[in-house]
N, CA, C and O of each residue as an XYZ file, in Angstrom:
604
protein
N       0.837     -1.178      0.000
C       0.000      0.000      0.000
C       0.881      1.240      0.000
O       1.105      1.873      1.032
N       1.363      1.558     -1.163
C       2.190      2.747     -1.269
C       1.526      3.706     -2.243
O       0.770      3.293     -3.122
N       1.810      4.964     -2.079
C       1.228      5.978     -2.932
C       0.675      7.116     -2.103
O       0.913      7.203     -0.899
N      -0.063      7.980     -2.761
C      -0.614      9.159     -2.106
C      -1.933      8.814     -1.418
O      -2.900      8.420     -2.069
N      -1.959      8.968     -0.092
C      -3.179      8.670      0.671
C      -4.142      9.845      0.532
O      -3.778     10.993      0.784
N      -5.369      9.545      0.129
C      -6.395     10.567     -0.091
C      -7.216     10.790      1.173
O      -7.426     11.929      1.590
N      -7.679      9.702      1.780
C      -8.531      9.811      2.964
C      -8.318      8.592      3.856
O      -8.067      7.486      3.379
N      -8.427      8.825      5.168
C      -8.354      7.721      6.122
C      -9.593      7.759      7.012
O     -10.211      8.807      7.202
N      -9.934      6.611      7.542
C     -11.099      6.483      8.408
C     -10.600      6.293      9.839
O     -10.438      5.164     10.302
N     -10.358      7.405     10.536
C      -9.855      7.333     11.907
C     -10.890      6.744     12.856
O     -10.538      6.113     13.853
N     -12.153      6.950     12.547
C     -13.224      6.431     13.395
C     -13.214      4.897     13.412
O     -13.618      4.287     14.402
N     -12.760      4.282     12.335
C     -12.727      2.825     12.266
C     -11.786      2.259     13.311
O     -12.088      1.233     13.921
N     -10.636      2.916     13.533
C      -9.689      2.422     14.526
C     -10.212      2.626     15.943
O      -9.807      1.914     16.862
N     -11.102      3.588     16.124
C     -11.698      3.830     17.439
C     -12.817      2.830     17.733
O     -12.937      2.341     18.856
N     -13.628      2.531     16.727
C     -14.802      1.687     16.927
C     -14.563      0.198     16.693
O     -15.365     -0.627     17.130
N     -13.469     -0.161     16.008
C     -13.239     -1.551     15.632
C     -11.797     -1.962     15.905
O     -10.891     -1.129     15.933
N     -11.602     -3.272     16.106
C     -10.274     -3.865     16.085
C     -10.028     -4.313     14.650
O     -10.736     -5.184     14.145
N      -9.036     -3.732     13.991
C      -8.762     -4.055     12.600
C      -7.877     -5.297     12.556
O      -6.733     -5.273     13.009
N      -8.424     -6.384     12.004
C      -7.716     -7.657     11.939
C      -6.720     -7.674     10.782
O      -5.550     -8.001     10.977
N      -7.171     -7.328      9.594
C      -6.295     -7.274      8.424
C      -6.872     -6.271      7.424
O      -8.047     -5.912      7.487
N      -6.018     -5.831      6.506
C      -6.436     -4.867      5.490
C      -6.172     -5.481      4.118
O      -5.078     -5.976      3.844
N      -7.192     -5.441      3.263
C      -7.098     -5.980      1.910
C      -7.187     -4.825      0.922
O      -8.015     -3.927      1.077
N      -6.338     -4.853     -0.082
C      -6.349     -3.821     -1.111
C      -7.366     -4.195     -2.182
O      -7.353     -5.311     -2.702
N      -8.250     -3.250     -2.507
C      -9.285     -3.496     -3.514
C      -9.349     -2.314     -4.469
O      -9.172     -1.165     -4.063
N      -9.601     -2.602     -5.734
C      -9.859     -1.548     -6.703
C     -11.312     -1.131     -6.608
O     -12.128     -1.832     -6.009
N     -11.636      0.014     -7.200
C     -13.013      0.506     -7.173
C     -13.455      0.845     -8.585
O     -12.661      1.323     -9.395
N     -14.733      0.594     -8.876
C     -15.298      1.004    -10.154
C     -15.820      2.423     -9.960
O     -16.800      2.644     -9.248
N     -15.153      3.386    -10.605
C     -15.501      4.796    -10.453
C     -15.805      5.413    -11.805
O     -15.391      4.898    -12.844
N     -16.524      6.509    -11.781
C     -16.768      7.294    -12.988
C     -15.768      8.440    -13.021
O     -15.155      8.754    -12.001
N     -15.597      9.062    -14.170
C     -14.591     10.110    -14.368
C     -14.628     11.242    -13.351
O     -13.597     11.556    -12.757
N     -15.793     11.870    -13.128
C     -15.844     12.967    -12.160
C     -15.505     12.524    -10.732
O     -14.998     13.319     -9.940
N     -15.783     11.266    -10.406
C     -15.452     10.765     -9.071
C     -13.940     10.691     -8.880
O     -13.435     10.989     -7.798
N     -13.223     10.299     -9.918
C     -11.767     10.237     -9.827
C     -11.200     11.646     -9.627
O     -10.276     11.843     -8.838
N     -11.755     12.612    -10.341
C     -11.308     14.005    -10.170
C     -11.564     14.488     -8.749
O     -10.725     15.180     -8.171
N     -12.706     14.134     -8.184
C     -13.006     14.517     -6.803
C     -12.056     13.843     -5.829
O     -11.634     14.454     -4.847
N     -11.716     12.583     -6.095
C     -10.752     11.891     -5.240
C      -9.400     12.595     -5.280
O      -8.762     12.780     -4.243
N      -8.970     12.984     -6.462
C      -7.686     13.681     -6.588
C      -7.698     14.997     -5.810
O      -6.663     15.438     -5.310
N      -8.876     15.620     -5.712
C      -9.013     16.855     -4.938
C      -9.191     16.570     -3.444
O      -9.231     17.504     -2.642
N      -9.297     15.305     -3.063
C      -9.434     14.929     -1.653
C     -10.820     15.126     -1.097
O     -10.977     15.282      0.114
N     -11.839     15.123     -1.950
C     -13.199     15.386     -1.505
C     -13.969     14.073     -1.318
O     -14.879     13.749     -2.082
N     -13.573     13.325     -0.271
C     -14.206     12.040      0.023
C     -14.342     11.882      1.532
O     -13.505     12.372      2.291
N     -15.404     11.194      1.968
C     -15.653     10.960      3.383
C     -15.929      9.471      3.592
O     -16.889      8.928      3.046
N     -15.080      8.819      4.384
C     -15.206      7.383      4.650
C     -15.910      7.066      5.954
O     -16.117      5.893      6.267
N     -16.283      8.073      6.720
C     -16.697      7.889      8.112
C     -17.787      6.836      8.299
O     -17.641      5.975      9.166
N     -18.849      6.866      7.542
C     -19.971      5.948      7.751
C     -19.986      4.811      6.739
O     -20.988      4.107      6.622
N     -18.899      4.622      6.011
C     -18.859      3.626      4.952
C     -18.747      2.200      5.464
O     -18.239      1.952      6.558
N     -19.230      1.272      4.656
C     -19.110     -0.153      4.934
C     -19.212     -0.905      3.610
O     -19.647     -0.349      2.602
N     -18.811     -2.162      3.624
C     -18.894     -2.998      2.429
C     -19.710     -4.239      2.750
O     -19.726     -4.715      3.885
N     -20.386     -4.754      1.731
C     -21.175     -5.972      1.869
C     -20.919     -6.869      0.671
O     -20.568     -6.404     -0.413
N     -21.101     -8.162      0.889
C     -20.955     -9.136     -0.184
C     -22.347     -9.548     -0.627
O     -23.138    -10.059      0.167
N     -22.642     -9.319     -1.913
C     -23.945     -9.694     -2.471
C     -23.714    -10.412     -3.794
O     -23.056     -9.886     -4.692
N     -24.257    -11.609     -3.903
C     -24.171    -12.424     -5.122
C     -22.735    -12.625     -5.591
O     -22.462    -12.582     -6.790
N     -21.821    -12.843     -4.655
C     -20.433    -13.108     -5.016
C     -19.642    -11.879     -5.417
O     -18.531    -12.003     -5.933
N     -20.190    -10.695     -5.190
C     -19.500     -9.439     -5.487
C     -19.465     -8.596     -4.221
O     -20.345     -8.702     -3.368
N     -18.438     -7.756     -4.106
C     -18.292     -6.895     -2.939
C     -18.692     -5.479     -3.339
O     -18.195     -4.944     -4.330
N     -19.587     -4.880     -2.567
C     -20.097     -3.534     -2.847
C     -19.773     -2.601     -1.684
O     -19.799     -3.007     -0.522
N     -19.472     -1.368     -2.007
C     -19.145     -0.332     -1.028
C     -20.335      0.612     -0.892
O     -20.844      1.126     -1.887
N     -20.776      0.837      0.350
C     -21.946      1.680      0.617
C     -21.552      2.864      1.498
O     -20.590      2.787      2.264
N     -22.306      3.959      1.382
C     -22.215      5.135      2.255
C     -20.864      5.830      2.257
O     -20.526      6.496      3.236
N     -20.093      5.702      1.211
C     -18.864      6.482      1.084
C     -19.217      7.681      0.213
O     -19.620      7.531     -0.940
N     -19.059      8.871      0.782
C     -19.464     10.106      0.111
C     -18.302     10.676     -0.692
O     -17.309     11.133     -0.125
N     -18.435     10.645     -2.021
C     -17.473     11.302     -2.901
C     -18.201     12.503     -3.485
O     -19.142     12.355     -4.265
N     -17.757     13.693     -3.098
C     -18.440     14.923     -3.501
C     -18.416     15.092     -5.015
O     -17.457     14.685     -5.670
N     -19.467     15.691     -5.573
C     -19.487     15.910     -7.023
C     -18.372     16.869     -7.446
O     -18.075     17.840     -6.749
N     -17.767     16.586     -8.585
C     -16.725     17.444     -9.135
C     -17.395     18.652     -9.769
O     -18.210     18.505    -10.680
N     -17.059     19.835     -9.297
C     -17.822     21.025     -9.709
C     -17.559     21.463    -11.145
O     -18.347     22.229    -11.699
N     -16.468     20.997    -11.767
C     -16.186     21.398    -13.149
C     -16.624     20.351    -14.173
O     -16.300     20.470    -15.354
N     -17.353     19.333    -13.735
C     -17.809     18.275    -14.641
C     -18.858     18.831    -15.597
O     -19.726     19.611    -15.204
N     -18.762     18.419    -16.853
C     -19.693     18.925    -17.863
C     -20.833     17.945    -18.140
O     -21.883     18.351    -18.639
N     -20.644     16.676    -17.829
C     -21.685     15.678    -18.070
C     -22.445     15.411    -16.783
O     -22.268     16.113    -15.788
N     -23.288     14.397    -16.809
C     -24.089     14.077    -15.624
C     -23.200     13.759    -14.425
O     -22.151     13.130    -14.564
N     -23.627     14.194    -13.271
C     -22.885     13.942    -12.042
C     -23.460     12.719    -11.344
O     -24.670     12.649    -11.132
N     -22.612     11.741    -10.977
C     -23.131     10.572    -10.264
C     -23.549     10.939     -8.841
O     -23.071     11.919     -8.270
N     -24.444     10.137     -8.287
C     -24.898     10.331     -6.912
C     -23.703     10.181     -5.966
O     -22.974      9.194     -6.062
N     -23.483     11.140     -5.048
C     -22.323     11.072     -4.159
C     -22.306      9.848     -3.248
O     -21.231      9.392     -2.860
N     -23.472      9.307     -2.899
C     -23.547      8.170     -1.992
C     -23.893      6.860     -2.705
O     -24.325      5.907     -2.056
N     -23.714      6.797     -4.007
C     -24.099      5.588     -4.741
C     -23.242      4.406     -4.315
O     -22.122      4.575     -3.834
N     -23.783      3.212     -4.497
C     -22.987      2.021     -4.159
C     -21.976      1.795     -5.275
O     -22.268      1.990     -6.455
N     -20.777      1.378     -4.869
C     -19.688      1.191     -5.817
C     -19.169     -0.237     -5.710
O     -19.030     -0.783     -4.616
N     -18.890     -0.823     -6.849
C     -18.384     -2.193     -6.882
C     -16.897     -2.186     -6.564
O     -16.153     -1.338     -7.055
N     -16.471     -3.135     -5.742
C     -15.058     -3.293     -5.432
C     -14.497     -4.448     -6.257
O     -15.155     -5.468     -6.460
N     -13.277     -4.265     -6.722
C     -12.652     -5.241     -7.602
C     -11.693     -6.125     -6.810
O     -10.627     -5.679     -6.386
N     -12.084     -7.371     -6.619
C     -11.281     -8.370     -5.916
C     -11.337     -9.673     -6.707
O     -12.293     -9.910     -7.446
N     -10.311    -10.524     -6.556
C     -10.384    -11.808     -7.247
C     -11.194    -12.804     -6.424
O     -11.501    -12.554     -5.259
N     -11.536    -13.933     -7.038
C     -12.459    -14.887     -6.413
C     -11.935    -15.440     -5.094
O     -12.706    -15.631     -4.153
N     -10.619    -15.703     -5.013
C     -10.064    -16.248     -3.783
C     -10.211    -15.250     -2.631
O     -10.537    -15.635     -1.507
N      -9.969    -13.968     -2.917
C     -10.116    -12.945     -1.878
C     -11.564    -12.831     -1.423
O     -11.831    -12.680     -0.231
N     -12.501    -12.902     -2.364
C     -13.923    -12.813     -2.013
C     -14.340    -14.009     -1.163
O     -15.082    -13.848     -0.194
N     -13.871    -15.209     -1.515
C     -14.192    -16.398     -0.709
C     -13.634    -16.266      0.700
O     -14.288    -16.648      1.670
N     -12.426    -15.724      0.811
C     -11.815    -15.504      2.124
C     -12.648    -14.508      2.939
O     -12.865    -14.701      4.135
N     -13.111    -13.440      2.278
C     -13.946    -12.449      2.957
C     -15.269    -13.055      3.410
O     -15.741    -12.762      4.509
N     -15.870    -13.898      2.572
C     -17.147    -14.522      2.926
C     -16.981    -15.379      4.182
O     -17.826    -15.341      5.076
N     -15.888    -16.157      4.250
C     -15.645    -16.988      5.430
C     -15.478    -16.135      6.685
O     -16.015    -16.471      7.741
N     -14.727    -15.023      6.573
C     -14.483    -14.169      7.741
C     -15.756    -13.460      8.188
O     -16.022    -13.358      9.386
N     -16.542    -12.970      7.233
C     -17.751    -12.214      7.578
C     -18.785    -13.126      8.232
O     -19.574    -12.670      9.059
N     -18.791    -14.406      7.873
C     -19.743    -15.331      8.485
C     -19.393    -15.612      9.943
O     -20.248    -16.063     10.705
N     -18.134    -15.348     10.344
C     -17.776    -15.458     11.748
C     -18.500    -14.354     12.517
O     -18.880    -13.331     11.947
N     -18.681    -14.575     13.805
C     -19.437    -13.619     14.612
C     -18.697    -12.293     14.766
O     -17.553    -12.261     15.220
N     -19.352    -11.213     14.387
C     -18.843     -9.891     14.685
C     -17.931     -9.251     13.665
O     -17.547     -8.097     13.857
N     -17.557     -9.932     12.587
C     -16.665     -9.312     11.608
C     -17.446     -8.446     10.638
O     -18.557     -8.792     10.237
N     -16.859     -7.321     10.264
C     -17.463     -6.397      9.312
C     -16.385     -5.918      8.341
O     -15.196     -5.946      8.657
N     -16.813     -5.481      7.167
C     -15.901     -4.927      6.163
C     -16.021     -3.405      6.208
O     -17.061     -2.846      5.862
N     -14.953     -2.743      6.636
C     -14.967     -1.294      6.827
C     -13.862     -0.678      5.976
O     -12.728     -1.156      6.009
N     -14.169      0.386      5.204
C     -13.108      1.052      4.447
C     -12.172      1.796      5.393
O     -12.628      2.579      6.226
N     -10.873      1.557      5.272
C      -9.876      2.158      6.146
C      -9.238      3.375      5.488
O      -9.105      4.427      6.114
N      -8.846      3.232      4.229
C      -8.239      4.368      3.532
C      -8.418      4.250      2.026
O      -8.585      3.157      1.485
N      -8.379      5.389      1.370
C      -8.375      5.465     -0.093
C      -7.077      6.139     -0.493
O      -6.675      7.143      0.095
N      -6.430      5.578     -1.498
C      -5.155      6.136     -1.941
C      -4.967      5.869     -3.427
O      -5.656      5.040     -4.021
N      -4.017      6.594     -4.013
C      -3.631      6.376     -5.400
C      -2.301      5.648     -5.420
O      -1.389      5.988     -4.665
N      -2.187      4.644     -6.285
C      -0.924      3.926     -6.428
C       0.034      4.769     -7.254
O      -0.333      5.826     -7.766
N       1.256      4.294     -7.376
C       2.250      5.013     -8.175
C       1.861      5.072     -9.647
O       2.281      5.974    -10.372
N       1.049      4.096    -10.087
C       0.595      4.084    -11.480
C      -0.674      4.908    -11.679
O      -1.182      4.986    -12.798
N      -1.200      5.527    -10.614
C      -2.344      6.426    -10.735
C      -3.699      5.775    -10.554
O      -4.720      6.402    -10.838
N      -3.741      4.535    -10.090
C      -5.030      3.864     -9.878
C      -5.522      4.098     -8.459
O      -4.743      4.059     -7.507
N      -6.822      4.341     -8.324
C      -7.427      4.546     -7.008
C      -7.672      3.194     -6.365
O      -8.279      2.311     -6.971
N      -7.196      3.032     -5.130
C      -7.361      1.786     -4.393
C      -8.003      2.076     -3.043
O      -7.910      3.183     -2.512
N      -8.651      1.057     -2.507
C      -9.306      1.155     -1.210
C      -8.695      0.115     -0.290
O      -8.585     -1.055     -0.656
N      -8.299      0.534      0.899
C      -7.866     -0.405      1.926
C      -9.087     -0.834      2.710
O      -9.659     -0.045      3.463
N      -9.489     -2.088      2.536
C     -10.701     -2.611      3.160
C     -10.305     -3.443      4.368
O      -9.585     -4.433      4.240
N     -10.776     -3.041      5.537
C     -10.387     -3.697      6.772
C     -11.359     -4.766      7.207
O     -12.575     -4.578      7.153
N     -10.811     -5.901      7.644
C     -11.607     -6.940      8.303
C     -11.636     -6.550      9.775
O     -10.634     -6.686     10.476
N     -12.771     -6.072     10.238
C     -12.856     -5.462     11.570
C     -13.844     -6.202     12.461
O     -14.835     -6.768     12.001
N     -13.538     -6.176     13.739
C     -14.434     -6.727     14.753
C     -14.768     -5.594     15.711
O     -13.867     -4.895     16.176
N     -16.032     -5.402     16.010
C     -16.475     -4.282     16.829
C     -15.915     -4.298     18.237
O     -15.782     -5.358     18.848
N     -15.582     -3.111     18.757
C     -15.112     -2.971     20.131
C     -16.299     -2.676     21.043
O     -17.285     -2.064     20.632
N     -16.179     -3.123     22.277
C     -17.174     -2.755     23.275
C     -16.751     -1.421     23.902
O     -15.642     -0.943     23.658
N     -17.621     -0.830     24.697
C     -17.310      0.443     25.343
C     -16.095      0.294     26.250
O     -15.266      1.200     26.338
N     -15.991     -0.847     26.923
C     -14.851     -1.093     27.804
C     -13.545     -1.120     27.001
O     -12.538     -0.564     27.438
N     -13.562     -1.770     25.822
C     -12.371     -1.836     24.973
C     -11.951     -0.443     24.506
O     -10.761     -0.133     24.462
N     -12.927      0.394     24.157
C     -12.617      1.754     23.698
C     -11.947      2.547     24.813
O     -10.973      3.263     24.578
N     -12.477      2.413     26.033
C     -11.886      3.123     27.170
C     -10.474      2.628     27.439
O      -9.577      3.425     27.715
N     -10.272      1.326     27.360
C      -8.944      0.753     27.589
C      -7.948      1.267     26.547
O      -6.805      1.576     26.884
N      -8.371      1.359     25.294
C      -7.502      1.867     24.228
C      -7.110      3.317     24.499
O      -5.949      3.693     24.341
N      -8.083      4.125     24.908
C      -7.782      5.527     25.217
C      -6.813      5.642     26.390
O      -5.918      6.486     26.368
N      -6.981      4.805     27.412
C      -6.074      4.837     28.565
C      -4.657      4.462     28.159
O      -3.702      5.102     28.599
N      -4.503      3.439     27.329
C      -3.155      3.034     26.911
C      -2.508      4.102     26.040
O      -1.305      4.339     26.148
N      -3.285      4.749     25.177
C      -2.732      5.836     24.358
C      -2.254      6.983     25.241
O      -1.171      7.526     25.029
N      -3.062      7.347     26.229
C      -2.695      8.433     27.139
C      -1.447      8.064     27.946
O      -0.580      8.911     28.163
N      -1.352      6.827     28.383
C      -0.169      6.382     29.128
C       1.080      6.425     28.241
O       2.152      6.821     28.699
N       0.945      6.023     26.984
C       2.083      6.087     26.052
C       2.529      7.530     25.828
O       3.727      7.809     25.780
N       1.578      8.439     25.691
C       1.921      9.864     25.507
C       2.666     10.396     26.727
O       3.659     11.113     26.599
N       2.174     10.037     27.905
C       2.809     10.498     29.148
C       4.235      9.951     29.248
O       5.144     10.681     29.646
N       4.442      8.697     28.898
C       5.787      8.106     28.914
C       6.710      8.824     27.937
O       7.879      9.058     28.245
N       6.193      9.174     26.762
C       7.003      9.915     25.787
C       7.380     11.290     26.322
O       8.507     11.743     26.122
N       6.444     11.964     27.006
C       6.725     13.278     27.582
C       7.840     13.176     28.640
O       8.767     13.985     28.671
N       7.718     12.169     29.492
C       8.722     11.974     30.552
C      10.082     11.644     29.923
O      11.116     12.160     30.348
N      10.062     10.793     28.925
C      11.315     10.390     28.261
C      11.990     11.594     27.605
O      13.212     11.731     27.674
N      11.204     12.464     26.971
C      11.773     13.656     26.335
C      12.326     14.643     27.354
O      13.318     15.317     27.081
N      11.702     14.738     28.518
C      12.154     15.695     29.526
C      13.500     15.261     30.133
O      14.262     16.110     30.596
N      13.800     13.962     30.137
C      15.083     13.479     30.674
C      16.202     13.519     29.658
O      17.360     13.311     30.021
N      15.909     13.772     28.436
C      16.972     13.784     27.400
C      17.656     15.105     27.302
O      18.563     15.272     26.486
């Protein structure tokens, strides 16, 4: 996963334990690619589902490109994700396990200029887990502050 990162879903790391990240291509229209290049995308409420052996991305808002001359696609339309059959079968097995969800983690452009989506295999956190994560982050920050003051 190298290239220019367009958008990240920070909320996903707060609400879910990310097990693994799979790289997927996206079927986009021309104005959507231009909007991505401008960084006008929101992953916050996005999710993916498997329907009829295909993976679809829902609720990812790609703002309309304001200089487009042809029809503008719906900003919240469902988008097909491009994965091979083995990856889809692996996703189906994981999603059938209790609590796993497909959450978009980041969108980026590869060195060859193709838009890719980092799709996370995530398991939901409980309120207790979220609090524990915040406490450990705060403790790590405090340790870094103390370490810097002694240097």
